[in-house]
N, C-alpha and C positions, 0 to 999 in steps of 0.2 A: 768573555766567557766568566761567568760562576766559577771560583777556585774549586778544585776538587780536592774534600777532603774526605782522610779515612775515618770512620766513626765505628767505634768499638762500645757497643753497650755492655752494662755490666748492673745486672740482676740481682740488687743488692738481697734478696730473699733467698737465691742459690746459696750462698757464698757463707759457709760457716766456721772455715779455718782458713788459716795464710797459706797452705801449701796447696789448695785448688783454686784459689784465687790468682793467688801468681804465676801456677802453671797455665790457667786462662789466659791471662794476661801474655805472658809469655809466647804462647801459641799463636793469639791474634796478631802481637806486633810482629811475631817472626825475629823474635829475639834470639841470639848467638847458641850454639849449644852449651857451651862452658857458663851461662847465664844460669847462677845459684836461686835457688827458693828461700830467698831473704830480702828483708827491706831494702838496705845497702844496695846491693845488686839491682833491684827497680829502680832505685833512684837513677842510678848511672844510666842505666839502659835508657831510662825515659828522657835524659840528657841528651842521650845521642840520636834523639831523633831530627830528621832534619827532612822530614813533608806533614806536611798539615795534617794532624791528628786531632780528635777529641776522644777524651775519653767521657760518656753517659754516665753516670750514674743514676740509676731507676729506684727510686726511695720504696720501701712497703709504704700502706696506710697512713699505720702508726705513726712512722716518723722515726721508728727504731732502728737503728743502723749495729751491725755487728761489729765487733774491735776492730776484728781482720779488714774489715769494707773500710773502717774509721781511717785506720792507718795508712791503705791505700789510697785513701779520698785526702790525706793530710800531705803525703809523697808527694801526689802529683799535681796538686796545689804548688807547694813548693817550688818544686821543678817546673812549674809555667809560669812562676813570675819571671823565667829569667828567659825558658824556651820558647822564644815566639811562636815557634812552630806545632806547641803541642797548650790548648784549652782544655778545659775540664768544664761539664755541664751535668747539673740536678736536675731530675724530673722526677714527681711522681709518676706510680705505676701507670693510671688511667693516659697520662698527657703523652706518653714515650709511644703510645699507638701512633700518633699523629706524625711522629717522625723517623719514619721504619725506613724511608726510601732509602738506598743504596749502604745500609748497614748490615752489619753481621746479625740473624737473629738469635738471641740467648736466651728465650723469656718463655720457655717450654716447661714451666712449674718445677724445672728441677730435674726431670728425666732426663738422663741421657741416652743417646745411641747406642746401640749395639759397640759398633765402630768407637765410639768416645770413650765408652767405658773401656773398654781392651786397651785400649791406650792408657786412660787411665790409669788401670793394673800394673801395664808393661811400666808407667813411668812411677810409680809407687814401688816397683820392687826394684826398679833401679836407685832411688834413693835410701831407699832400706840397706842396700845390699853397700852402697857410700856412707850412709852413717852408722851401720851397725847398731840401731837403735829401732823402736818403735816410734814413730814421727805423727801417727793420727792425732786427731783433736779429740780430747776426754774432756774438754772446760766442762765448768759448771755452768757456764753461758751455754755451751751444747746441750747439755744434758735437760737445762728446762725447756730450750729450744725444743727437742724432739718430746719431752716429755706432752709436753702443752700443744704442739702441733704434728708430732707421730715421726715414722720413718720414713725416708726415702730411699731406701739402698739402690745404686748403680750398678751392684753385680750379686748374681745368687751363685754363691762356691759350696760345691758339694764335696766334702773333703775328709779324708781321715780322723779318728779319734787321738790318732800318735799325739802328742803332748810334745813333740818336735814342730810340731807343723802348727800354727798360730796367724790365720790368714790376715786379720787386724793390720799384726807386724808385717807381715811378710809384704803386705802391698800399701802398707804405711797410710790407713785408712782406721776412721774415726767413728765415733759413736753415730750410729744408724745409717753407714754407708756401705757395709755389706752386709746381706743375707745370709749367714751359715747353716749350714745343715751338716752336722758330722756324725758319721758310723765308719766303726772298722772298718778297713779295706774297699771304703768307697762303694760298699753293694746298696741297690735298690730295693725296696719293696714298696707298698701303696704308702707307707707314711714317708717316704722320702717323695716321695712322687706327689703327693696333696702338698708335702710344703714348697716345694718348686711351684705348682700350679698356683698357691696361693700367693707368692712372692709377685710371679708375673701378673698374676690376672688384677689382684688387688691392689697391690704395689705399684705396677707398672713397670717392674724391672724388666729390660731388655736384653741383658744378658745373661746364660747360666754356663756356668766354667766348672766342670770336673776335675776337682784339682787332685792327683796321686801323689807319691814321693816316694824317693829311691828308699832302700833298707828297708822296706815296709813288712813287717813281723806278719800282719795277714797273708802276703803275697809269699814272704820266703814258707812260711808253715805250711801253705798250699803247695806248693816245688815240692817241699819234704816229705808231703802225704801225710802229714799230724792228723788226726781226728778226735773227737771226744767233744762230747756236752753242748751246748748251744751252740760253739764256736763253728759246729759243722755246719750249721744253717749261710755263715759267713766263707767258709774256706769252700762247699758245694759251687755259691755261684760264685767265687774268685775261679775255682778250677774249671768252671763253662767258658769264663772269658779266656783262659792262659793255654788251656789245652795242655800238651806237654811239654811248652818253652820250659827251658830249665835256667834262663839267665836271669837275675832278679829285676835289671834294668828293663828290658826286652818285656820280662810280665809283667811290670807293672804299668809299660806301654799299653798294651794290649789291654788290660783290665779296666783302664780309662777309656781307651776306644770303646769298647765294649757297652759301657756305660752312657758313652757319649749317645751311639745308636740307639740305647734302650731308650734313653729319655725323648731323642726325636721319633722314633715308633710310638711312645707310648703319645707322645700329645699329636700324631696325627690322628692316632683313633679316637683321642681326647681332646682337641683343639684347643689352645689357648685362647680367649679375646684376643682379637689384633695379632696372631702368631706372625704375621709374615714380616715384622718388624724384630723378630726376637731369634737371637744366633745361641747356638749351644756348641762350645768349644772343649776341649780336653787338652790339660796341663799337668807336668810332671816338679814336681818342688823337690830341687837338693839339697837333702838335708847338710849335705858338705859344705857346702857354701853360700847358699840361702836364695840361689838363683831359682829364678821358674821359666821352664822351659813350656812355650805352647805349641801344641800337638799338630801337625798339617794334616788334614784329611788324607787318607789313602786312596 
């Protein structure tokens, strides 16, 4: 019988930063939980592979290879020289279609499913908590790439304007990875809904996250009954969401759940193309420690 071989396809056009490609390989090869997102850990874990495994790198037509992919390719080839269970292949984009049987499909033009995007946000927040700094790719290489080829954000984040809440840091995201919409108190009108619609319909983003936070000034002002000026438009919407709730954490959760339901309702009325694949979730960012709590539907 032919040897059963695990094949992992790495589509080079998708991976533009180290954290993204290392996380993908770790998930596909089921590396242990203590695997660190660094090249030394990758070398160690590839060396510990004891079942026939092929890493197949699918090159872009012009042959250009992002720096992070080149590093992984070099490490994999080095390990393959002494680990007989690991092989490395390179194929052009068109040629790879002939070898799909039995391998993981990861060539969907860089668009993640809602579930994959949510997992990436959770992983990114964990990295942020462990590192204490933003880890996203903001390199000159990626700036040129996104300038020439556009953005492919994997999640839409609707969040507060509060300066303590920085989604790209919170989720360890880089340039072109998050489509962020900010407004005090996470309130929604047609401008925000239009922005969501654009990212979902024209950019193909599958996950919409309504991200509130603890100690939100807009929420506490609503609870305190403050009013005046244009802020009244924000407080009125929040008051509708929280009712008589006086606990600021519970009120923030109510406000986020109200926003999630509003988005779901509006896009039932004005459906987004292919909306069956789109998910809307709520989350709370804890400004005290940097963690993100994803809220379950009630």
